[in-house]
N, C-alpha and C positions, 0 to 999 in steps of 0.2 A: 346850489343846483348842480346835480350830477347828470351829465349826458351819457347814458349807458343804453345798451340795447333794451334792457328791461324798462327803463324810464321812458324810452321812446315808444315801446309797446304799450305801456300803461296809458300814456298820453293819447296815443292813436285810438285805443279802445274807448277811452272816455269821450273823445271828440266824436267818434263815429256813433256811439250810442246816443249822445246828446242830439246830434243832428237828425238821426233817424226818428227819435222820439218827438222832436219838435215838429218835423214835417208831418208825421202822422197826426199829432195833436191839432196842428193847424188845418190839415185837410178835413178832419172829421168835425171841426168847428168848436173845439173846447175853448172856453173864454180866455184863459191865461196859459197858452201853450208853453210859455217860458218856465212854468213850474216843472215841466218834464225835464228840462235841462238841469234845473236846480236839483231835482231828485237824482238824476244820473251822477251829478257831482258828489252828492252825499253818499250814495250807495256804492259807487265804484271803489274798488280796492285792488291792490296788486295781487291778492290771493283770492282764489275762487271761494273757499270756505267762508271767508269774511264777507264777500259780496252776497252770498246766499243767505247767511244768517241775518245780515242787516236788511236784506230785501224782505224776508219773512216778518221780522219784527217791526220794520218801518211801515209795511202795509197794514199789519194788524193794528198797530198803534194809531195810524191815521184813520182807518175805518172806525175803530172804537171811538176815537175822538170826535169824528163826524156824527156818529150816532148819538153820543152823549150831548153834543151841541144841539142836535134837533130835539132831544128830550127836554133840555133846559129851555129851549125856545118855545116848545109847546106849553110848558108849565108857566113860564114868566113872560110870555109874549107881550102882555099889556103893561109890564113893569120893567123897563129896560135896566133900571138900577139893580133890581134883584137878579136879573139875568147876568149882569156883569159880576155881581158878588158871588153867585152860584158858580159861574165859570172859573172865577179865581180860586174858590175853595177846592173844586174838583181838580183843577189843574195842579194846584199845590199838592194835593194828595197823590196825584200821578207822579209828580216830580220826587216826592218823598219815596214812593215805591221804587223809582228808578235808582235812588241812592241806596235803599235797603237791599235791593236785588242786585248783587254784585256779579251777575252773569250777563251774557249778551242780551238776555231777555229784558234787562233793565232799560235798554235802548228803546224798546217798544213802549214802555211806560212814559219815557221822556217825550216820544213823538205824540202820544195821546195828549199830554199837556200842551205841547206846541200847537197841535191842531185846534184845540179849544181856543188858544190865543189868536189863531189865525181866522177862525170861523165865527166863534161866538162873540168875542169882544168887539171887533170892528163892526159887526152886523147887529149889535144889540138894539139899535134904534130902528132897524129894518128887519125885524124878525120874520116878516112874511117872505123875504127872499132868501132866508138862511138855508132852506132845503136845496135850492138851486146852487148856492155857494158850496155847501157841503158835498153834494154829488160831484160838482165840477172839480173840487179840490181832490177828492178821493180818486176820481177818474184820471186826473193829470198825474198825480203821484203814482198811482197804480201803473199807468202806461210807462212812465219813466223806469219804474222798478222792473217791469217785464222786459223792456228793451235792453236795459243794462245787464240783466241776468243772462239773456240770450246771447248778447254780444260777447260777454265774458266767457260763457260756456263754449261758444263756437270757435272763437279766435284765441288759440294758445292758452287754454286755462292753466293756471299755476296752482299746484297743490300745496297744502300746508305741511305735507309729509316731510320734505327736506328741512323745513324750519323746525319741526318737532325733533327730528334726529339731531340737528345741530345744537339745539338747546340741551337735549339730554346728554350728549357727549360733553358739553361744557360743564353741566352740573356734576357728572361723574368725576371729571378731572378735579373740580373744586372740592368735592367730598373726599376724594382720595388724598388730597393735600391736607384736609382737616384731620383725617385719620392718621396720617404720618406724623402730623404735629402732636396729636393727642398721645400716641404711643411713644413718641420721643420725649414727651413731657415739656414741649415748647408751647407755653401758654401765651407768649408775647409775640408770636409770629404775626405778621401783618394781616394774614387772612383769618386769624383766630378770633378776632373781635368784630371789627366792622365787616370783614368778609363773611363771617357767620351770619350776620344779620342780612346781608345782601343775598346770600345763598337761599335762605328761607323765603325771602320776598320773591326771588326769581322762581323758586320751585312752586310756591303757592299760586303764582300767576298762571300755571298750567291749567288750573280750574277754569279760568276765563277762556283760555285757548281751546279747551275741550268743547265749549259751546260752539265754536266755529268748526272744529274738526268733525262734529257730527253732521255738518252740512257739506263736507268735502267728499265727493263721490270717489276720489282717488286715494283716500286713506281708508284701508280696511278697518272694520269694527274691532277686530282683534288687536290691531296695532294700537288703537286708542286705549283698549283695556290694558294692554301691556304697559303703555306709558303711565297710566293711572296707578298701576301696581308698583311701578318703579317710584313714582312720586310719593306714595304712601310710605315706602321704606326709607327713602332719602330724608323725608321729614322726621321720621322717628330716629334716624341716625344722628342728626345734628344735636339734639339735646343729650343723647346718650354719650356722644363724644365730649360734650361740654362737661358732663358729670365725671367722665374719666379724668379729664384735665384737672377738675377741682379735687378729686381724690389724690392725685399725684402731688398737687400743690401743697397739701397739708400733711403729706407723708414725711417721715423722718429720713435723714440721709441713709441710715442703716437699712430701712425698709426699701428705699429706692434702689440701693445696691443689690438687694435680693431679687426684686421683681423686674428690674430693667432688662436683664438678658431675655426673659420670656416676652416682655413687651416688644423687644426688637425682633424676636422670632415671629411674634404675631404680625408685626409690620411686614415682614418678609412673606408671610403666608396669605396676604390679602387676596391674591388671585387664585388661591388653591381651593380644593373642595372642602365640604363641611367636616368630613371625618377627621382630618388633621386638626381642625379648630377645636373639636370636642376634646381630643387628647391633650391639646395644649392648655385648655382651660382647666382640666382636671389636674394637670401638673401645677398650675398656678395655685389651686386650692391647697395642695399638699406641700408647698414650699415651707421650709422652716420659718418661724416667726422671728422678727428682729428682737433683740434683747434689751433695747434701749427704751422700752415703754411698757405699758400694761399689756399683758399677753391677750387678755380677752378683747380689749379695744382693737388691738392689732389684728386679731382674728376676724372681728366684725368688718373692719375696713378691707381686709384682704378678700373676704367673701363677697363684699359689695363690688370690689374691683373685678373679681372673677365673673360675677353675674353680668356686669356691664360689658366686659370683654366678650362673653358668650353671646349677648344680644347683638353687639356690634358685628362680630364675625359672621353670625348667622344671617343678619340683615344684608350685609355686604355680599355674602355668597349668593343670596337670592337675587340681589340687584344684578350681579354679574350674569347669572343664568337668564334673567328676564331680558337683559340687554342683548345677550346672544340670541335669544329667541326672536327678539324684535328685528334683528339683522338676518334671521333665517339660518343661523349657524348651529342651533341646538333645539332639541325637543324637550319640553318640560315634563316632569313626572306628574302623575294624575293629581296629587294633592296640591301642588303649586299651580297647576293649570286650573283647578277648581277655584283657588283663591284669585286668580287673574280674572275669571269670569265674574266674580263677586266685587271686583274693584269699582269704586265710585269716585267721582271728583272730590278733592279735598274741599270741605264746606267752608265757604267764606262767610263768616258770621256777620249778620247785619248790625250796624252801630246805631241803635235807636236814639241814643242821646244826641249824637251828631245830626242825625236826620231830622229830629224834631227841632233842633236849634236852627238848622237851615230852613225848615218849613216856616218858622217864625220870621226869619229874615225875608223869605219870599213873599209871605203875606203882607208884611209891612211895606216892602218895596212896591208890591202890586197896588196896595191901598194908596200910597203916596203918589205914585205915577198916575193912577186912575183919577185920583182927586185933582191933581194938577191938570190933567187932560179935561176933566169936567169943568173945572173952574175957569180955564182959559178958552175952552171951545176949540182947542188946537186941532187942526185938520189931521196932522200927522202924529197925534198923541198916542194912537194905538201902536205905532211902531216903537215908541219909547217904552210902552208897557211890555211889549213882546220881548225886546232885546234886554231890558232890565231883568225880567224874571228868568229868561233863558241864561243870562250870565251867572246868576246865583245858582240856578238849578244844575247847570252842567259844570261849573267851575268853582262852586262854593264849598266843596268838601275837603279841600286841602288844608295843610297846617296853617297857611296864610294865603287865602285866595286872591288877595289884592294884586300881586304881580301877574298872575295869569289873567285876571279880569282886565288889568291894564293892557296886557298883550292882546287880549281880545279886542279892546278898543283900538289899539294900533292897527291890527289887521283889518278891522272894519273901515278905518280911515284909508288904508291902502286899497281895500276893495272898492270904495267909492272913487278913489283917484283913478284906478285902473278902468273901472266901468265908465267913468267919465270920458276917457279916451275912446272907448268902444262906442258909447252913445252919441258923442258929438263929433267924433273924428272918422271912425270906420263905417259904422252902420248907415249914416246918411249917404255914403257912396254906393251902397248896394242897391241895385235896380231889379234884381231877380234872384232866384234861389242860388244859382252858381256863385254870383258875386256875394250873396249873403253868407254862403258857406266859407268863402275865402276870407271875408271880414272876421267871421267867428273863429276861423282857424288861426288867424294872426293873433287873436286874443287868447284863445283857450289852449293851444298846443304848447306854448312856452310855460304857461302856468301849470299845465298837466305834467310836464317833465319835472317841474319843481315839486308838485304834489306827490310824486312817486316816492320821495324821501322825506317830505314834510307835510303831515296831514293838515296843518294849519293853512296850507295853500289851497286845499280843497274847500276849507271854510271861507277863504277869501273869494274863491270862485262862486260858491253858493250864495254868499251874502251879496256880492256885486250883482249877479244876474237876477236875484230876487227883487232888486230895488228898481228895475227899469221895466217899463211896459213893453216887453219884447213880443210883438205880434208879427203875423205874416206880412202885413203892410206897415212898415215901421215909420213912426215920426217921433223925434226926440221929445222927452219931457221938457216942459218949461224949465229953464236953468234955475230960476229962483225956487221952483218947487223941488228940483233935484237937490239943491243945497239945503233946503228946509228938511227934506226927508233924511239927509245925511245927519243933520244936526239932531233930529229927533232920536235916531238910533244911538248916536254917541251920548246924548243926554241920558237915555235909559241905561246905557252901560255904566257910565260914571256915577249915576245915582246908585246903582248896585254896588259899585266900588265904595261909595261913601257909607252905605248901609250894611255892608257885609259883616261888620264887627258888632252890630247892635245886639245880637243875641249870643255871642260867643267871644271868648278871648282867643286872640290869634297868636300863632307862633309855634314852633316845634316843641318848646319847653312845656307849653300848656297841653299839647297833644300827648306828650309822654306822661304828664301828670294825670290826664284823664284816663289814659289806657292803664296806668298803674292802679288807679282807683277801681277800674273794672276788674283787674287782676285780684285786688284785695277782696272785693265783693265775692268773687268766685271762690277764693280760698275760705272765706267765712262760711259760705254755703256748704262747701265740701266738708268743713269741720263738723257740721251738724248732721248732714246726711250724704251718703255716697253709695253708688252702685258702680258696677263695671261700666255701664253706659255713661253715668255721670263723669267718671274718670276720663274715659276716652273723649267725651264731648269737651271736657275742660282742656285736654291736651290740644285738641283741634283749635279751640278759641285762643289758647295761649300762644300757639304757633302763629296764628293770624295776628295777634297783638304783638308783633315783633318789636315794636318800639319800646315796649315796657320790659320790666324785669320778669321774664317769663320762665316757667318750667323749673325753677329752682325749688319751689316750695309746694305748689299746688298738687302735683302728682304724688308727692310723699304724704301730704296731708290726706289725700283721698285714700291711699293705701292704708294708712293708719286708721282712718275712720271705718274702712271696710272690715278690718279684723279686730277692732277694739272690743266689739260686742262678744267676741269669742274668747277674750281674755277673762281672767278671774282674779279675785282677791286684790292685793296691792297693785298688781300690774294694770288691772282694769281701772281702778281709781286714779292711778298716776296718769294713764293715757287720757282719761276724760278731763282731768285737771289741765293737762298739757294742751289739749285741743281748745279748752275754754280760754287759756292764757294766750294762745295764738290769735284767737278772735279779738281779744282785747288789745294786743300789741301790733296787729298787722298793719295798722296805719301809722305807726311810729317811724320816724326816720331811722332810728337805731334801736335794736332790741335791747332789753335790759338784762342784768344778771339773773333776775328772777326766772326768765324764760330759759336761760342756760341751765339753771339749777333744776328746773322741772324736766327738761330733756334728759339730764343725767340721772335724775331720780327714776324716770320711766325706763331708761336703759338698764339700770340696776334691777328694778323690779321684774322686768321681762326676762332678764338673764337668769335671775335667781328662781324664777317660776319653773315648775316641772316641765319637761320637754313637751312642746306644743307644736301642732302641724304648721301654724302660721308664725312661729317664733322667728324664723329666719327673715320673713317678710317684714315683721315689725322692727327687728334690729336694723335691717337695711334702710327702712324708711326713717327711723330715728337718726341714723348716721347721716343720711342725706340732709335732714332738717338741721342737724348740728353744724354740718359743714356749710350749708347754705346761709344760715343766719350768722354764724360766728367764725367761719373760715378757720384760720390756723390758731384758734384759741387752745389753751391747755387741754390735752386729750382727756376724755372721760376715763376715770379710774373705776375699775369694776368693783373695788372694795373701798369706797370713799370713807 
């Protein structure tokens, strides 16, 4: 827990919003005014953009969940079992949508599922009162959202803008380090491997942040577009720098001695304008070739390196100008300004395989917990159903969800312990609103300070306050019922813990293998059909699947597929044979000599073909495939 002015401000705003919402709800006669406090705890965030985006999606999800619950009640009112089954299926579908939609909008789908669990499942045997329950729940949550949003907007709203600038500056520093390493030929630098993966993961996270930035009135629309334009270029730079490193790693000592001075000059020019970059790349193309290998292969490799340098220096020059424009230090030329207006968030591809596996786990957990509830007639069984499905829906998508579900169970226990002090120690002393506010302040303010730096503390507050019948005239729940309610929630959570591995293998190794299979499937599809759109979509998906072996093969396969139809004679036949062999071997742990022979055969056929507009593209793609699959293998000989 960090006691800072910002944490004190956040805690004070959270407490004020909660108390105002509760008093209003109690005065207008809402049946469970404590849901307003719970909503304030869930919606409130140290940053205004995050508060507003959560407010919109929470209210939308809650309202839609209430409407769907009423529709199900109207259809299955006379058959409670079918109502419970229907609610479980629809809620599971909503949770799956929340996993597939990796933007802040996914939160709304999650709240739709939770609302169904809160309204339809406990009220299945009393469908006639479901309308009143749904209206009350939507009203209580809506009131909490409105009050939390107003309080955050009026009292020292905090913009996401400084957070955005801080992240961008950090990314630019990391990318510059990568460029220095690549141009220096240092492939073993600490940032070059694990650091590269972390950089891509951090930069792609801007797509999620963008959903919050759009709700931040203090961040201009153009600043968001500039940030997205920078993101696009940084994500293209990382694989390009990796390709430069791989080219240098397989170059001979004589070749390195020739190109290294220009690489050092390029490193020194990273902050300069594009005109100097163009001249430098042309000098790279016209350097004399090393005499210790096949001249044609050396020329292909040199040309590929020059192309990669040109892409790198152009992208970095644009990044520097965009960054200066974001700081207000530079005006952009019309062409680059047009590209900024067209920038869109990096697409976070949905993982259907994972989502469907989680859906299977949710449905089984829901069926098991509902069956146990029905068989035992347990009064608090609905709580076990709710917490069990929520645990899987919100925490089940990680490599191994068991640790985070166990942590969820720990925080639930802490929530019940803390709210026990409130319920049986502090609130019985409150005789009127002032003393009630004092009691709640003693409970909420310290936890609010903690929540400013640990979102799980907000979960603790929300769980605790949703488990007691907090009304204007308060009387503690029977202690036995309190313990039974706590046990039901923990039972549901640890049932989810036990069932989370039923439909999937857990652990990071399995995740890497699953993502690698997705990568292989993409490469196979690209070897059969490719367009410019297919290529760009693949690159986006491959960047997102950062845990797998990405971008070494797919982009080169896509380029080869694009131009293979324009080849003729032996070159066309060799290219098609090579693509077919890639499809056969893509799932092997190690490529075979047959694939190497086909790559070299295609290189020879393309080189010996009459000059062709796409010849350079094909040679570059083939060189990338050869290096990607076989690394420092014996270089291709142009006359084998």
